[in-house]
Structure formats: structure tokens, C-alpha cells
C-alpha positions as CSV (number, residue, x, y, z in Angstrom):
1,M,14.1,8.4,15.0
2,S,13.8,5.6,12.6
3,T,11.1,3.2,13.0
4,A,12.5,0.1,11.2
5,G,12.7,-2.4,13.7
6,A,9.7,-1.2,15.2
7,A,7.4,-4.0,16.7
8,S,4.3,-2.8,14.7
9,R,3.3,0.1,12.5
10,A,-0.3,1.7,12.5
11,G,-1.9,3.3,9.6
12,G,-5.3,4.1,8.2
13,C,-7.4,5.6,5.7
14,L,-7.9,9.4,4.8
15,C,-10.6,10.5,6.8
16,G,-9.6,8.1,9.5
17,A,-12.8,6.2,9.8
18,V,-10.1,2.7,8.8
19,R,-7.3,2.3,11.4
20,Y,-5.1,-0.6,11.3
21,R,-2.2,-2.2,12.5
22,V,0.9,-4.3,11.1
23,G,3.5,-6.7,12.9
24,M,6.9,-5.2,11.8
25,P,9.6,-6.3,10.2
26,A,7.5,-6.5,6.8
27,L,7.9,-9.3,4.5
28,W,9.1,-7.0,1.4
29,V,8.4,-3.6,0.5
30,A,7.7,-3.4,-3.4
31,H,6.3,-1.2,-6.1
32,C,3.8,-2.7,-8.6
33,H,2.9,-1.9,-11.6
34,C,0.3,-4.2,-12.9
35,S,-2.7,-3.3,-14.8
36,M,-5.1,-3.6,-11.9
37,C,-3.0,-2.3,-9.2
38,R,-2.9,1.2,-11.5
39,R,-6.4,1.2,-12.4
40,A,-7.3,0.5,-8.5
41,Q,-5.0,3.4,-7.1
42,G,-5.2,5.9,-9.9
43,A,-1.8,6.2,-10.5
44,A,1.3,4.9,-12.4
45,F,2.2,2.4,-9.8
46,V,1.2,1.8,-6.4
47,T,3.9,0.6,-3.6
48,W,3.1,-2.3,-1.3
49,V,3.9,-3.7,2.3
50,G,3.8,-7.2,2.7
51,T,2.7,-8.7,6.2
52,A,2.2,-12.2,7.6
53,T,-1.8,-12.1,7.8
54,D,-1.7,-13.6,11.4
55,R,0.1,-10.2,11.9
56,F,-2.2,-7.6,10.6
57,V,-5.1,-6.2,13.2
58,L,-8.1,-4.3,11.9
59,E,-8.4,-1.7,14.6
60,S,-11.6,0.3,13.5
61,G,-13.6,0.8,10.9
62,R,-15.1,-3.0,9.7
63,E,-18.4,-1.1,9.0
64,V,-17.3,1.2,6.3
65,L,-15.0,-1.2,5.0
66,Q,-15.2,-2.3,1.2
67,R,-13.9,-5.2,-0.2
68,F,-13.7,-5.3,-4.0
69,H,-13.0,-9.1,-5.5
70,S,-10.3,-7.8,-8.9
71,S,-10.1,-11.1,-9.8
72,P,-11.0,-15.2,-8.8
73,Q,-8.0,-14.8,-6.7
74,A,-8.0,-11.5,-5.1
75,T,-9.5,-9.2,-2.6
76,R,-8.7,-5.3,-2.7
77,S,-10.1,-3.3,0.5
78,F,-10.6,0.2,0.5
79,C,-12.7,2.8,2.7
80,G,-16.1,3.0,1.8
81,R,-16.5,6.7,3.4
82,C,-13.3,8.6,1.5
83,G,-12.2,5.7,-0.7
84,S,-8.4,4.9,0.3
85,P,-7.4,1.9,-1.1
86,L,-5.6,0.2,1.8
87,F,-5.7,-3.8,1.5
88,F,-4.9,-6.6,-0.9
89,E,-4.9,-10.6,-0.5
90,S,-4.6,-12.8,-3.2
91,S,-4.8,-16.9,-2.9
92,R,-1.2,-16.5,-4.9
93,W,0.3,-15.4,-1.7
94,P,-1.8,-17.2,0.8
95,G,-1.1,-16.1,4.6
96,E,0.1,-12.5,3.2
97,T,-1.7,-9.4,3.7
98,H,-0.7,-5.9,1.5
99,V,-0.9,-2.7,3.1
100,T,-0.6,0.5,0.6
101,L,2.9,2.1,2.1
102,A,1.3,5.5,2.0
103,S,-1.4,4.4,4.1
104,L,1.1,3.8,6.9
105,D,1.0,6.5,9.6
106,D,5.4,6.1,9.4
107,A,6.7,4.9,6.7
108,G,10.4,5.4,7.6
109,G,12.7,2.6,7.0
110,L,10.3,0.8,5.0
111,E,12.0,1.1,1.2
112,P,11.2,-0.6,-2.0
113,Q,13.4,-3.5,-2.4
114,A,11.8,-4.5,-5.8
115,H,9.6,-3.2,-9.2
116,A,6.9,-6.0,-9.2
117,Y,5.5,-6.4,-12.7
118,W,7.7,-4.3,-14.2
119,N,7.0,-5.1,-18.1
120,S,3.1,-4.1,-17.2
121,R,4.6,-0.4,-16.0
122,V,3.1,2.8,-18.3
123,S,5.4,3.7,-21.0
124,W,6.9,7.0,-19.4
125,C,8.0,5.0,-16.2
126,E,11.4,4.5,-16.3
127,W,13.9,3.6,-13.4
128,H,17.6,3.3,-14.0
129,G,18.6,3.6,-10.6
130,R,19.3,7.1,-10.9
131,E,18.1,9.4,-8.2
132,L,14.5,11.1,-9.0
133,V,13.7,14.4,-8.7
134,H,12.1,15.7,-6.0
135,V,9.1,17.9,-6.2
136,E,7.9,19.5,-3.4
137,P,4.1,21.2,-4.8
138,D,3.3,24.3,-3.1
139,Q,1.3,23.3,0.0
140,G,-1.5,25.9,-0.8
141,G,-4.5,23.4,0.0
142,S,-4.2,21.2,-2.9
143,D,-4.1,17.8,-1.3
């Protein structure tokens, strides 16, 4: 069952200490290739879901949530127990809270619409609108 039209989506960190809920529909969904996101995620890019701040609710974990000011305008929030990157807020986008798509319990129907900061991408990352190879690693506990 697709939940693309659901009124809200729940999400949280890897250890479960931080839980949140965001109102739907999302404002946008995009892959960000900027160098700060790459460093914060330890990955080639991060996929963000934009939601209105007044539709974001932190349900639990306030006491373990850590905030890092990655620039004078921006704050990144992550779980202080397990390190999961979760939220991004910036004065450049007032009234928005961005949540990592991967931290949602159900990301069904939330397909990326854009590549942000494409010109900052890592040199080996290509995207030409073609189908990507699907890789399913052995589930033998290497999570």
C-alpha cells in the first residue's frame, strides 16, 4: 500500500532513541551533493525530505539529540547515542525542516525530484536519467 498521501510519516534514528513525525505532503525531496552534506553523512550524497517546520514534531529523544552549526546559517541534528544524521535547518530556507529520507520508517512514494548542488558532486557520481544498477548485499549481518 502506498502512503504517499498519508497525513504524516514517522521516523527515527538507528538506536530508536530519537523519534519524530512530519506532516505530508512533503514540500520536496532531493539528493544533495554539497560538500557539507557529503561530510556529515559520510556518503556521496544525502536525500532530504523538506517539510514545513510547523508540521514537524519531535516525539522523543530531545535529551540525546545533538545539534551542530555547520555554518552561520545552518544547523544539523543527529542522535548523540548512535550518531544517525536526522535533521537540517537553515535561515536560507525559513520555515522548513529537512529530514533524512533514510530515517523515515516508510519512504514509499517519496521519490527524489532533483539533485541539489550537482556541480559539487563527487567526480565518479553520474546520473543521466538512466536506470541504476540494483545491488542487494548479502544480509549476513554487515548492517
